C-alpha positions in Angstrom: -15.8 -33.1 44.0 -15.7 -35.2 40.8 -13.6 -32.6 39.1 -11.1 -32.8 42.0 -11.0 -36.5 41.7 -10.3 -36.2 38.0 -7.5 -33.8 38.7 -6.1 -36.1 41.3 -6.2 -39.0 38.9 -4.3 -36.9 36.4 -1.8 -35.9 39.0 -1.0 -39.4 40.2 -0.6 -40.6 36.6 2.2 -38.1 35.9 5.8 -39.4 35.6 7.2 -37.1 38.4 4.6 -37.5 41.2 5.7 -40.9 42.6 9.4 -40.0 42.5 8.8 -36.7 44.3 6.7 -38.5 46.9 9.5 -41.0 47.5 12.1 -38.2 47.8 10.0 -36.3 50.3 9.5 -39.6 52.3 13.3 -40.1 52.2 13.9 -36.6 53.6 11.5 -37.2 56.4 13.0 -40.6 57.2 16.5 -39.1 57.3 15.5 -36.4 59.7 13.6 -39.0 61.9 16.5 -41.5 62.1 19.0 -38.7 62.8 16.8 -37.6 65.7 16.6 -41.2 67.0 20.3 -41.5 66.8 20.7 -38.2 68.8 18.6 -39.5 71.7 19.7 -43.2 71.6 22.9 -44.6 73.0 23.9 -47.4 70.6 25.9 -50.2 72.0 28.7 -51.9 70.1 29.0 -55.2 72.0 28.8 -58.6 70.4 27.3 -58.4 66.9 26.9 -54.6 67.1 30.6 -54.1 66.5 30.1 -55.6 63.0 26.8 -54.0 62.2 26.9 -50.5 63.6 29.3 -47.8 62.6 31.0 -46.0 65.5 33.6 -44.0 63.6 32.9 -40.6 62.0 35.4 -41.4 59.2 33.8 -44.8 58.5 30.3 -43.2 58.4 31.5 -40.5 56.0 33.2 -43.1 53.7 30.1 -45.4 53.7 27.7 -42.6 53.0 29.9 -41.0 50.3 30.3 -44.3 48.5 26.6 -45.1 48.6 25.5 -41.6 47.5 28.0 -41.6 44.6 26.9 -45.1 43.5 23.2 -44.2 43.7 23.4 -41.1 41.6 25.5 -43.0 39.1 23.0 -45.9 38.9 20.2 -43.3 38.6 21.9 -42.0 35.5 22.1 -45.6 34.1 18.4 -46.1 34.9 17.5 -42.9 33.0 19.6 -44.1 30.0 17.9 -47.5 30.0 14.5 -45.8 30.2 15.3 -43.5 27.2 16.5 -46.6 25.2 13.3 -48.4 25.9 11.3 -45.3 25.0 13.1 -45.0 21.7 12.5 -48.7 20.8 8.9 -48.4 21.9 8.4 -45.3 19.8 9.7 -46.9 16.7 7.7 -50.1 17.1 4.4 -48.8 18.6 4.3 -45.1 17.9 5.1 -42.0 20.0 1.5 -41.7 21.4 2.1 -44.9 23.4 5.2 -43.5 25.1 3.3 -42.3 28.1 2.2 -45.9 28.8 5.9 -46.7 29.4 6.7 -43.4 31.2 3.8 -43.8 33.6 4.7 -47.4 34.5 4.9 -47.6 38.3 8.0 -49.7 38.3 10.0 -47.1 36.3 8.8 -44.3 38.6 9.5 -46.2 41.8 13.0 -47.2 40.6 14.0 -43.7 39.6 12.5 -42.2 42.8 14.2 -44.8 45.0 17.7 -44.2 43.6 17.4 -40.4 43.7 15.9 -40.5 47.2 18.6 -42.7 48.5 21.2 -40.2 47.2 19.3 -37.3 48.9 19.0 -39.4 52.1 22.8 -40.1 52.2 23.5 -36.4 51.7 21.4 -35.3 54.6 22.8 -38.0 56.9 26.3 -37.2 55.8 25.8 -33.6 56.7 24.9 -34.6 60.3 28.1 -36.6 60.9 30.4 -34.7 63.3 33.9 -35.8 64.3 35.6 -32.8 66.0 36.9 -33.2 69.5 34.0 -33.6 72.0 31.3 -32.9 69.4 31.5 -36.4 67.9 28.1 -37.5 66.5 27.8 -40.7 64.4 24.2 -41.5 63.3 24.7 -45.2 63.5 21.1 -46.3 62.8 20.9 -43.8 59.9 24.1 -45.2 58.3 22.9 -48.8 58.8 19.6 -48.0 57.1 21.6 -46.5 54.2 23.5 -49.8 53.8 20.2 -51.7 53.8 18.8 -49.3 51.3 21.8 -49.8 49.0 21.5 -53.6 49.1 17.7 -53.3 48.3 18.5 -50.9 45.4 20.8 -53.5 43.9 17.9 -56.0 43.9 15.6 -53.3 42.5 18.0 -52.7 39.6 17.6 -56.3 38.6 13.8 -56.0 38.8 14.0 -52.8 36.7 16.1 -54.4 33.9 13.8 -57.4 33.8 10.7 -55.1 33.7 12.2 -53.0 30.9 13.1 -56.0 28.8 9.6 -57.4 29.2 7.6 -54.1 28.9 8.7 -53.5 25.2 7.5 -56.9 24.0 4.5 -56.5 21.8 2.4 -59.1 23.6 2.9 -57.4 26.9 2.2 -53.9 25.5 -1.1 -55.2 24.1 -2.0 -57.0 27.3 -1.3 -53.9 29.4 -3.5 -51.7 27.2 -6.2 -54.4 27.3 -6.0 -54.4 31.1 -6.3 -50.6 31.1 -9.4 -50.8 28.8 -11.0 -53.4 31.1 -10.5 -51.2 34.1 -11.8 -48.1 32.3 -14.9 -50.0 31.1 -15.7 -51.3 34.5 -15.4 -47.8 35.9 -17.5 -46.0 33.3 -20.0 -48.8 32.7 -20.6 -50.4 36.1 -24.2 -51.6 35.4 -25.0 -54.8 33.6 -27.6 -54.9 30.8 -29.3 -58.1 31.9 -31.1 -60.5 29.6 -33.9 -58.1 28.5 -33.6 -56.0 25.4 -33.5 -52.5 26.7 -34.6 -49.7 24.3 -33.6 -46.1 25.1 -36.5 -43.8 25.9 -37.5 -41.5 23.1 -37.9 -37.7 23.5 -39.2 -35.1 21.1 -36.3 -32.8 21.6 -37.4 -30.2 19.1 -40.8 -29.9 20.8 -39.2 -29.5 24.2 -36.8 -26.8 22.9 -39.6 -24.9 21.3 -41.2 -24.3 24.7 -38.1 -22.5 26.0 -37.8 -18.9 24.7 -34.1 -18.2 25.4 -31.1 -19.8 23.9 -27.5 -19.3 25.1 -24.3 -21.0 23.9 -21.5 -22.2 26.2 -18.3 -21.6 24.3 -15.0 -23.2 24.9 -12.4 -20.7 26.0 -9.3 -22.8 25.2 -8.5 -25.1 22.2 -7.7 -28.7 23.0 -9.2 -32.1 23.6 -12.2 -32.3 25.8 -10.8 -34.3 28.7 -13.5 -34.0 31.3 -17.2 -33.0 31.6 -18.9 -32.7 35.0 -22.4 -33.8 34.1 -23.7 -33.4 37.7 -22.7 -29.8 37.8 -24.4 -29.1 34.4 -27.5 -30.9 35.8 -27.6 -28.8 38.9 -27.1 -25.6 36.8 -30.1 -26.5 34.6 -32.3 -27.3 37.6 -31.3 -24.0 39.3 -32.2 -21.9 36.2 -35.2 -24.1 35.2 -33.4 -24.8 31.9 -32.4 -27.6 29.6 -28.8 -28.0 28.5 -27.8 -29.8 25.4 -24.2 -31.0 25.4 -22.9 -31.2 21.8 -19.6 -32.8 22.4 -18.2 -35.6 24.7 -14.7 -36.3 26.2 -12.3 -37.1 23.4 -13.6 -34.5 20.9 -11.2 -31.8 19.8 -12.4 -28.3 20.6 -11.3 -25.0 19.1 -11.6 -21.9 21.2 -15.0 -20.3 20.5 -16.7 -23.5 19.5 -20.0 -24.3 21.2 -19.7 -27.0 23.8 -23.3 -26.8 24.8 -26.6 -24.9 24.3 -28.7 -23.7 27.2 -32.5 -23.5 26.6 -34.3 -21.6 29.2 -37.6 -19.8 30.0 -35.9 -16.8 31.4 -32.8 -14.9 30.4 -29.6 -16.1 32.1 -26.9 -13.6 32.9 -23.5 -13.8 31.2 -21.7 -14.3 34.5 -23.8 -17.3 35.2 -23.1 -18.7 31.8 -19.3 -18.2 32.2 -19.5 -20.2 35.4 -20.2 -23.2 33.2 -16.6 -23.0 32.0 -15.5 -24.6 35.3 -17.6 -27.7 34.6 -15.3 -29.0 31.9 -11.6 -29.4 31.2 -9.7 -29.2 27.9 -6.1 -30.2 27.4 -3.5 -30.8 24.7 -3.8 -34.6 24.9 -6.6 -37.1 25.2 -7.0 -38.9 28.6 -8.7 -42.2 29.4 -10.6 -41.3 32.5 -13.9 -40.5 30.6 -12.7 -41.6 27.2 -12.8 -45.3 26.6 -12.5 -44.8 22.8 -9.0 -43.3 23.4 -7.7 -46.6 24.9 -9.3 -48.5 22.1 -7.5 -46.2 19.6 -4.2 -47.0 21.2 -4.8 -50.7 20.6 -5.9 -50.0 17.0 -2.7 -47.9 16.5 -0.5 -50.9 17.3 -2.5 -53.0 14.9 -2.3 -50.4 12.2 1.5 -50.0 12.5 1.9 -53.7 12.5 0.0 -53.9 9.2 2.0 -51.1 7.6 4.3 -52.2 4.7 7.4 -51.2 6.7 6.7 -53.5 9.6 4.4 -56.2 8.1 3.6 -58.0 11.3 0.1 -59.6 11.0 0.6 -61.6 14.2 0.7 -58.5 16.3 -2.4 -57.2 14.5 -4.2 -60.5 15.2 -3.2 -60.2 18.9 -4.8 -56.7 19.0 -8.0 -58.1 17.3 -8.2 -60.8 20.0 -7.9 -58.3 22.9 -10.4 -55.9 21.2 -12.8 -58.8 20.8 -12.6 -59.5 24.6 -13.4 -55.8 25.3 -16.4 -55.7 22.9 -17.8 -58.9 24.3 -17.7 -57.3 27.8 -19.3 -54.1 26.5 -22.1 -56.1 24.9 -23.3 -56.9 28.4 -23.1 -53.4 30.0 -25.7 -50.7 30.2 -24.7 -47.7 28.2 -25.8 -44.4 29.8 -28.9 -42.7 28.3 -28.7 -39.4 26.4 -31.2 -37.9 28.8 -30.9 -36.9 32.4 -33.9 -35.7 34.5 -34.5 -33.9 37.7 -36.5 -35.4 40.6 -39.8 -34.3 39.0 -38.9 -36.2 35.7 -38.3 -33.0 33.8 -35.6 -33.3 31.1 -32.7 -31.2 32.1 -29.6 -32.5 30.3 -29.1 -34.0 26.8 -25.7 -35.6 26.4 -23.7 -37.4 23.6 -22.7 -40.7 25.3 -20.7 -43.4 23.9 -22.6 -46.1 21.9 -21.8 -49.7 21.3 -21.9 -49.1 17.5 -19.4 -46.3 17.8 -17.0 -48.3 19.9 -17.4 -51.2 17.4 -16.5 -48.9 14.6 -13.5 -47.4 16.5 -12.2 -50.9 17.2 -12.4 -52.6 13.8 -12.8 -50.1 11.0 -9.2 -49.0 10.5 -7.9 -52.6 11.0 -10.2 -53.8 8.3 -9.2 -51.0 6.0 -5.5 -51.6 6.3 -5.7 -55.4 6.5 -8.0 -56.0 3.6 -5.2 -57.5 1.5 -4.1 -60.0 4.2 -6.5 -63.0 4.4 -5.2 -64.1 7.9 -6.2 -60.7 9.4 -9.6 -60.6 7.6 -10.5 -64.1 8.6 -9.6 -63.3 12.2 -11.8 -60.2 12.0 -14.7 -62.4 10.9 -14.0 -64.8 13.7 -14.0 -61.9 16.1 -17.5 -61.0 14.8 -18.6 -64.6 15.4 -17.4 -64.5 19.0 -18.9 -61.1 19.7 -22.2 -62.2 18.1 -22.5 -64.8 20.8 -22.5 -62.0 23.5 -24.6 -59.2 22.0 -28.2 -58.8 23.3 -30.0 -55.9 21.7 -31.1 -55.6 18.2 -28.9 -52.6 17.6 -25.9 -54.6 18.7 -26.8 -57.5 16.3 -27.2 -55.1 13.4 -23.8 -53.5 14.2 -22.1 -57.0 14.1 -23.8 -57.9 10.8 -22.8 -54.5 9.3 -19.1 -55.2 10.1 -19.3 -58.8 8.9 -20.8 -57.5 5.6 -18.0 -54.9 5.3 -15.4 -57.6 5.9 -17.0 -59.8 3.2 -17.2 -56.9 0.7 -13.5 -56.0 1.2 -12.4 -59.6 0.9 -14.4 -60.1 -2.4 -12.6 -57.1 -3.9 -9.1 -57.9 -2.6 -8.6 -61.7 -2.1 -6.7 -63.3 -4.9 -7.0 -66.9 -3.7 -10.6 -68.4 -4.1 -10.1 -70.8 -1.1 -9.4 -67.8 1.2 -12.6 -66.2 0.2 -14.4 -69.6 0.6 -13.1 -69.9 4.2 -14.3 -66.4 5.0 -17.8 -67.1 3.5 -18.1 -70.3 5.5 -17.4 -68.4 8.7 -19.8 -65.6 7.8 -22.7 -68.1 7.7 -22.4 -68.4 11.5 -23.5 -64.7 11.7 -25.9 -64.3 8.9 -27.5 -67.7 9.4 -28.0 -67.1 13.1 -30.8 -65.4 15.0 
């Protein structure tokens, strides 16, 4: 079931799904309104004479004009989208293009224009004006006129959205919003005020009790996008085994690599082991559904490009640091999943490689520090980020991670800063970390 939900999430995030859905809806709406017109006698008294089309020639003219205009504007929308993608690629990197392609506004606009064109074609085909077989779908034509007016307003919305969407601050804010949603989905539990230490297990001793060892090998190269932990757990319980997952979503896998190792008391058949290949998904790109680090890397990429000599935009990098700080502050208060999963009888059945706070901290700030080490404003903002996060961390491991990064920032500054006052400012801020707790 979870695998189906993952596939559904990937489906609705594609660029074509929403437009196709809108086109199918338009086809159904056209057929439905034509049927209503066929069983309804439309009057043309009073205001009806101005609102409802009664002539077959008028209906054809209106529908032809609207359909031609809609397909023309659809081409313009595609052109504007490509221009925006080109600008975004140059400024933020090609890996962020899917964030613009998958924007719901772009999908709805393109789907609406194409679907209006299809709608007009279907209704136009139903118009008859020969002798006694006259049929003018008045309601259908009136709806086409309303849709055309709405599409004009939608074009204004699209142009505004396109102009706003390629601004650096909005790109960063959108990625930050995606990270927040992903974090709340993957880490729904709060840590609380107590220091929680992960349970310890003597893994080698547990493995030594199990005689047989089988590898689950990846059958296709690509990034590990999804792992169904519940299915692996049920498999291990069924075969009275213990499974050790050696990789997590986001890792790149080469065909033939070991994804996991099955330790069991009895021999497990090859067919049963091959069944485990349905418990994970690999693909050519990383996805965010189980991979929070991927979204963090997107933010880091914007910061790194901003710090490159060709762009040299430290303000964008500082904005990325601020948003990453917010994410790490939130993560300091969530409960990270344990490496170990047990059955109902408290037998260890699954060993995983979950994300850790230290790992996400490294992913967020290491590259920015390495590329921004010659820019005092960026390094000082990094230290301020450590100060802010230090006020939210709760466990000793988290405190040590913050101090490690603060020390690396100081070390880099001591080697690279040319102005003594800049180094003095950084040292003064570092005392708020090393002098605390």
